[in-house]
C-alpha positions in Angstrom: 122.1 78.1 65.9 122.8 77.1 62.3 122.8 73.3 61.5 126.1 71.7 60.6 125.5 69.3 57.7 127.5 66.1 57.3 125.3 63.4 55.8 122.6 63.4 53.1 119.3 63.7 54.7 116.8 66.0 56.5 117.9 68.4 59.3 115.7 70.4 61.7 116.6 73.9 62.8 114.6 75.7 65.4 114.2 79.4 64.7 113.3 82.1 67.3 110.0 83.8 66.7 110.1 87.3 65.4 106.9 88.3 67.1 106.9 89.4 70.7 103.9 89.0 73.0 102.5 92.3 74.2 101.1 92.4 77.6 98.3 94.9 78.4 99.2 97.7 80.8 97.2 98.2 84.0 94.4 100.8 83.7 93.2 101.7 87.2 96.2 102.0 89.5 95.3 105.2 91.5 97.5 107.7 93.2 96.0 109.7 96.2 97.8 112.8 97.2 96.8 114.9 100.2 97.0 115.4 103.9 96.9 112.4 106.1 97.0 111.8 109.9 99.6 114.2 111.1 101.0 111.9 113.9 100.1 108.2 113.3 101.4 105.9 110.6 104.6 105.3 108.5 105.0 108.9 107.4 105.1 110.2 110.9 107.4 107.4 112.2 110.0 107.2 109.3 109.7 110.7 107.8 108.3 109.4 104.6 106.1 112.5 104.0 105.6 112.9 100.1 106.7 109.3 99.4 104.4 107.1 97.4 103.4 104.0 99.5 101.5 101.3 97.8 98.4 99.8 99.3 95.9 97.1 98.3 93.2 97.6 100.8 91.9 100.0 103.4 93.4 97.9 106.1 96.8 98.6 104.4 96.0 102.3 104.6 95.1 102.1 108.3 98.5 100.4 109.0 100.5 102.8 107.0 98.6 106.1 107.7 96.6 105.7 110.8 93.1 105.4 109.2 90.2 107.7 109.4 90.8 110.9 111.5 88.6 113.6 112.8 90.0 116.5 114.8 88.9 119.8 116.1 92.1 121.3 114.7 92.5 119.5 111.3 89.0 118.6 110.5 88.5 115.5 108.4 91.2 113.6 106.6 89.7 113.6 103.1 92.4 111.3 101.8 91.4 108.6 104.3 87.7 109.0 103.3 88.5 108.9 99.6 90.7 105.8 99.9 88.1 104.0 101.9 85.4 104.8 99.2 87.8 103.7 96.4 88.2 100.2 97.8 84.5 99.9 98.7 83.5 100.8 95.1 85.8 98.5 93.3 89.3 99.8 93.6 92.1 97.3 94.3 95.5 98.9 93.7 96.7 102.4 94.8 99.6 104.5 96.0 99.1 107.2 98.7 101.4 110.3 98.9 100.9 111.6 102.4 101.4 115.3 103.0 102.1 116.6 106.4 99.8 119.3 107.9 101.9 122.3 109.0 101.4 122.9 112.7 101.4 126.5 113.8 100.6 128.8 116.6 98.5 132.0 116.2 100.8 133.7 118.7 104.4 133.1 119.5 105.1 129.5 120.3 105.0 129.1 124.1 108.1 127.9 125.9 108.1 124.4 127.2 104.9 123.0 125.8 105.0 119.7 127.7 103.4 116.4 126.5 100.1 115.4 128.2 100.8 113.1 131.1 99.2 111.8 134.2 98.9 109.1 136.7 96.3 106.4 136.2 94.1 106.3 139.2 95.6 104.3 142.1 97.5 102.0 139.8 100.8 103.9 140.4 101.3 104.0 136.6 102.4 107.2 134.9 101.5 107.6 131.2 102.8 110.2 128.7 101.1 110.9 125.4 103.2 110.5 122.3 100.7 112.5 120.3 99.7 116.2 120.4 96.5 116.3 122.2 94.1 118.8 123.6 90.8 118.9 125.5 88.9 117.6 122.4 91.4 115.2 120.8 92.6 113.1 123.7 94.5 109.8 124.2 92.6 107.6 126.5 94.1 104.7 128.4 91.8 102.1 130.0 92.8 99.2 132.2 90.3 96.4 132.4 89.8 92.9 133.9 92.6 92.7 136.6 93.3 89.1 137.4 96.0 86.7 138.9 98.2 84.7 136.6 101.7 85.0 138.1 101.1 84.5 141.8 100.1 87.9 143.0 96.4 89.1 143.1 95.6 91.4 140.2 99.1 91.1 138.7 97.6 90.9 135.1 95.3 93.2 133.2 94.2 94.2 129.8 94.9 97.7 128.2 92.9 99.6 125.6 94.5 102.8 124.3 92.7 105.0 121.8 93.4 108.2 119.9 90.6 109.3 117.3 89.9 106.1 115.5 93.2 104.4 116.2 92.9 101.8 119.0 95.7 99.7 120.5 94.6 96.6 122.6 97.1 94.7 124.8 95.8 91.7 126.6 97.5 89.8 129.5 99.9 92.7 130.5 101.8 91.9 133.7 103.8 93.8 136.2 106.6 91.3 136.5 110.0 92.4 135.4 111.5 90.1 132.8 108.2 88.5 131.8 107.5 88.6 128.1 104.2 90.4 128.8 105.8 92.9 131.2 104.1 96.3 130.8 107.2 98.3 129.6 107.8 95.5 127.0 104.3 95.1 125.7 103.5 98.9 125.5 107.0 99.8 124.3 105.7 99.5 120.7 102.7 101.8 121.3 102.4 104.7 118.9 100.2 106.6 121.5 101.7 106.5 125.0 104.8 105.8 127.0 104.5 104.2 130.4 106.6 104.5 133.6 106.2 104.0 137.3 104.7 106.9 139.3 106.5 106.1 142.5 110.0 105.1 141.4 109.2 101.4 140.8 106.3 99.5 139.4 103.6 98.2 141.8 103.0 94.5 142.3 99.3 94.6 141.4 96.8 96.7 139.4 94.7 98.4 142.1 91.3 99.0 140.3 88.2 99.7 142.3 85.2 97.5 142.0 82.6 97.1 140.8 83.6 98.9 137.6 86.6 96.5 137.4 88.3 99.1 135.1 89.8 102.5 135.3 90.4 105.1 132.5 92.6 108.2 132.0 92.3 111.1 129.4 95.5 112.6 128.2 94.7 116.1 126.9 95.7 119.8 126.9 99.2 119.3 125.3 98.5 121.9 122.5 97.8 125.5 123.4 94.3 126.6 122.5 95.6 128.9 119.7 97.3 126.1 117.8 96.1 124.6 114.6 97.2 123.3 111.2 97.7 124.9 107.8 96.2 122.9 105.0 96.1 123.1 101.2 99.3 124.8 100.7 100.0 124.8 96.9 103.7 124.3 97.3 103.1 120.9 99.1 101.3 119.6 96.1 103.7 121.2 93.6 106.7 119.5 95.2 105.0 116.1 94.6 104.7 116.8 90.9 108.2 117.9 90.2 110.5 116.0 87.9 112.6 113.4 89.8 110.4 113.6 92.8 109.5 110.2 94.4 106.2 109.9 92.6 107.9 110.5 89.3 109.9 107.3 89.8 106.8 105.1 90.2 106.8 102.7 87.2 103.2 103.3 86.2 99.9 104.7 87.5 96.8 105.5 85.7 94.5 107.7 87.8 95.3 110.7 90.1 93.0 111.9 92.9 93.5 115.0 95.1 90.5 114.6 97.5 88.7 117.8 98.2 91.4 119.9 96.5 90.0 122.5 94.1 92.7 125.3 94.0 93.2 126.2 90.4 97.0 126.4 90.7 97.2 122.9 92.2 94.9 121.4 89.6 96.8 123.0 86.8 100.1 121.4 88.0 98.2 118.1 88.5 96.8 118.2 84.9 100.2 119.0 83.4 101.8 116.2 85.4 99.0 113.7 84.2 99.8 114.7 80.6 103.4 114.0 81.0 102.7 110.7 82.8 99.9 109.5 80.5 97.5 109.4 83.5 94.1 110.8 84.1 93.0 113.3 86.9 89.6 112.9 88.7 88.7 116.3 89.9 86.6 117.4 92.9 84.8 120.8 92.7 84.7 123.1 95.8 82.3 121.6 98.4 79.8 124.6 98.7 78.8 124.8 95.1 75.0 124.4 94.1 73.4 122.9 91.1 71.5 126.1 90.2 71.1 129.7 91.3 68.0 129.2 93.3 70.1 129.5 96.5 72.6 132.2 97.5 75.5 129.7 96.9 77.9 129.9 93.8 76.9 127.5 91.1 78.9 124.6 89.6 78.4 126.2 86.1 80.0 129.5 87.2 82.9 127.7 88.7 83.6 125.5 85.7 83.2 128.3 83.3 85.7 130.5 85.1 88.7 131.4 83.1 90.9 130.3 86.0 89.5 126.7 85.8 92.2 124.6 84.1 91.0 122.3 81.3 92.8 119.2 79.9 91.8 116.1 77.9 93.5 114.2 80.8 90.9 115.2 83.4 87.3 114.9 84.3 85.3 116.8 87.0 82.4 115.2 89.0 79.7 117.0 90.9 78.2 117.2 93.5 79.4 116.0 97.0 77.9 112.9 98.5 76.3 112.2 101.8 77.5 109.2 103.9 77.3 108.0 107.5 80.5 108.8 109.5 81.7 105.7 111.2 83.3 107.8 113.9 80.4 110.1 114.9 77.6 108.0 113.4 76.3 111.3 111.8 75.8 112.2 108.2 78.8 113.8 106.6 79.7 115.2 103.1 82.4 113.6 101.1 84.0 114.6 97.8 83.1 112.4 94.9 86.6 111.6 93.5 87.3 108.5 95.7 83.9 107.0 94.8 84.4 107.7 91.1 87.9 106.2 91.1 86.5 103.0 92.5 83.9 103.1 89.7 86.6 103.5 87.1 88.3 100.4 88.5 85.2 98.4 88.7 84.2 99.3 85.2 87.6 98.5 83.8 87.6 95.1 85.5 84.1 94.1 84.4 83.9 95.6 80.9 87.3 97.3 79.9 88.8 100.7 79.8 86.9 101.4 76.6 83.6 101.3 78.5 82.4 104.7 79.9 82.5 104.5 83.7 78.9 105.8 83.9 75.4 104.3 83.6 72.9 102.6 85.8 75.3 99.8 86.6 77.7 102.3 88.3 75.7 102.4 91.6 77.9 104.2 94.3 78.2 102.2 97.5 78.3 103.7 101.0 76.4 106.8 100.2 72.8 107.9 101.0 72.8 110.1 98.0 74.0 113.5 96.8 73.9 116.6 99.0 70.6 118.5 98.7 72.2 121.6 97.1 73.5 119.4 94.3 70.3 117.8 93.2 69.2 118.7 89.7 66.7 118.2 86.9 67.3 116.8 83.4 67.2 120.3 81.9 69.8 121.6 84.4 72.1 118.7 83.6 71.5 119.6 79.9 73.5 122.8 80.5 76.3 121.1 82.4 76.9 118.0 80.3 78.1 119.8 77.1 80.7 121.9 78.9 82.2 118.9 80.7 80.6 118.7 84.2 79.8 115.0 84.9 76.9 114.7 87.3 76.1 112.1 90.0 72.4 111.5 90.2 69.9 109.3 92.0 67.4 107.2 90.1 64.6 104.8 91.4 65.8 101.3 91.9 69.4 102.1 90.8 70.5 104.3 93.8 73.1 107.0 93.1 75.1 106.6 89.9 77.6 108.3 87.7 75.7 110.1 85.0 78.3 111.6 82.8 81.5 110.6 80.9 83.0 113.9 79.6 86.5 115.3 79.9 87.1 118.9 80.9 87.7 119.8 77.2 84.1 119.1 76.2 82.8 122.0 74.1 86.2 122.7 72.7 85.8 121.9 69.1 89.5 121.7 68.4 89.7 118.9 70.8 86.6 117.1 69.9 88.3 113.7 69.5 89.0 113.8 73.3 85.6 114.9 74.5 84.8 111.5 76.2 86.4 109.9 79.1 86.7 106.3 77.7 88.1 107.4 74.5 90.9 109.4 76.1 91.6 106.7 78.5 91.7 104.1 75.8 94.3 106.1 73.9 96.4 106.4 77.1 96.0 102.7 77.8 97.3 101.8 74.2 100.2 104.3 74.6 101.2 102.9 78.0 101.1 99.4 76.8 103.2 99.9 73.7 105.7 101.9 75.6 106.1 99.1 78.2 106.4 96.3 75.6 108.5 97.7 72.7 111.8 98.2 74.5 113.2 95.2 72.8 113.1 97.2 69.5 115.9 99.6 70.6 119.3 98.8 68.9 117.8 96.2 66.6 118.8 96.5 62.9 116.4 99.1 61.4 115.2 97.2 58.3 112.3 95.1 57.0 112.7 92.1 59.4 112.4 94.5 62.4 109.4 96.3 60.9 107.6 93.0 60.1 108.2 91.9 63.8 106.9 95.2 65.1 103.7 94.9 62.9 103.1 91.3 63.9 103.4 92.0 67.6 101.1 95.1 67.6 98.6 93.7 65.3 98.2 90.6 67.5 97.6 93.0 70.5 95.1 95.2 68.7 93.3 92.2 67.3 92.9 90.8 70.9 91.2 94.2 71.8 89.0 94.0 68.8 87.8 90.6 69.8 86.9 92.1 73.1 84.7 94.7 71.3 87.1 97.5 72.2 86.9 99.2 68.8 84.2 100.4 66.4 84.1 98.6 63.0 82.7 95.5 61.4 86.1 94.0 60.6 89.7 94.3 62.0 90.9 96.3 59.0 88.0 98.8 59.5 88.6 99.0 63.3 92.4 99.5 63.5 95.6 99.8 61.5 99.3 99.3 62.2 102.0 100.6 59.8 105.7 100.3 60.1 107.5 100.1 56.7 109.1 102.2 54.1 106.2 104.6 54.0 106.6 105.5 57.7 110.4 105.1 58.0 112.4 106.8 55.3 116.1 106.3 54.5 116.7 109.6 56.3 115.0 108.3 59.4 117.1 105.1 59.2 120.3 107.1 59.0 119.2 109.0 62.2 118.4 105.8 64.0 114.6 106.4 63.9 111.9 103.9 63.3 108.3 105.2 63.0 105.3 103.2 64.0 101.7 104.3 63.2 98.9 102.9 65.2 95.3 104.0 64.5 92.0 102.8 66.1 88.4 103.7 65.8 87.2 104.3 69.4 83.8 103.3 70.8 82.0 106.4 72.0 79.3 106.3 74.6 75.6 106.5 73.6 74.7 109.6 75.5 71.5 110.5 73.7 69.1 107.6 72.9 66.3 108.7 70.6 63.1 106.6 70.5 61.1 107.1 67.3 57.4 106.1 67.5 55.2 106.2 64.5 51.5 105.5 64.4 50.4 103.1 61.7 46.9 103.6 60.3 44.8 101.3 58.1 46.7 98.1 58.7 44.7 94.9 58.2 45.4 92.2 60.7 45.4 88.7 59.6 
């Protein structure tokens, strides 16, 4: 506030700074969209299908969505696999938008499809499944270790209830009504089963034959054999990408992953959505593509060159699928690359910065035994794929399987040459996101020189901090970036319309794709 003078002398007046600190936007918050466990998790319990739910670990995913899932009716949950690989390879922050598989019957839906239920051995306990089960996908109930704790022999036991990879363990369960460990009380929160007495009232002891000291029950055959699930319905994804949908209201995200999804219509909607949200799409190709035409399979080049394949500077495609050990079956399975690559993006951003290409020998992919055999290729074969924008995953001695490409899907399009490289495009998106999030204070300020000077000061300080991190090309700051906001960018007509124009330019770092070693033979040199 102004100083009030009253005596001859010196006065001190503290003035607010015209510069505002600019805080860098995040770069690797990743959104996963796809079909999750159809019965377990927050979506199934609370009807939050299509809602973005934030997670910071795969443990969070298991709690919210039920974890890994394999089913004879639904196959693999590619979202669960992709999220797992994301966190294993360096990811730390994500949203999951769970889509619900559509249950259907090949024939007319039969009347009175009752839930699977049965009595557990001679325990006089009746269990009813809360899940849709069949002969393959069963809920199992196991009672173990009967013992005496409340005065009656075998009045206490442990319960293990399992469905796919979801396991619930209840220790110290009793048969005494009113006890805090009473069976109805303890199992009342189970997502898998309901329990009731099979003879009108609960028994006084767990009657389990020895010497096994445990008894198990399989709950199956709830679903008719002609039932199944409909997956990959384009409308499910399109609803997620609509304006004012729940995902549209998320403050900021940077990467979008649709694990295993390769439908051209879905990808087109996703790329358009990323362009509007200043985000970047990591694309999976179809699973069955081969590196070349030596087999009878369609090739990745034919797929990518198809006129139906959508292209955008805000997207990159990675090939091929990867082999990994399935923790459920302990067998080798094939997984889409997008979850792995999203983790590599996050790892590279954290270690080097968004301006560094997420590729190279340091991008070793974890939890994979290598690429699928049909996806192996030679240098010459990759030489035909790299220019058109197919990023290849390859294995090298002593480095494992790595990302060996950093092109966007518009590579080869000369009119979009400035956006051929992933780090260049993502760097521009990062700067845009940062300035949008930090310049809100400018709105409604007097549109004149003091405001313009404050804008320049704030943005120049931010760009200089990036320059000092070696994010730009150029020997000096003035050669690496520019910030203009003055009479040359904002005319009197702009001022009259309430417009202030800010020009920010930068010289991006482009990856060294082609390293040429020149060797010359020197003859006739005299050594001293």
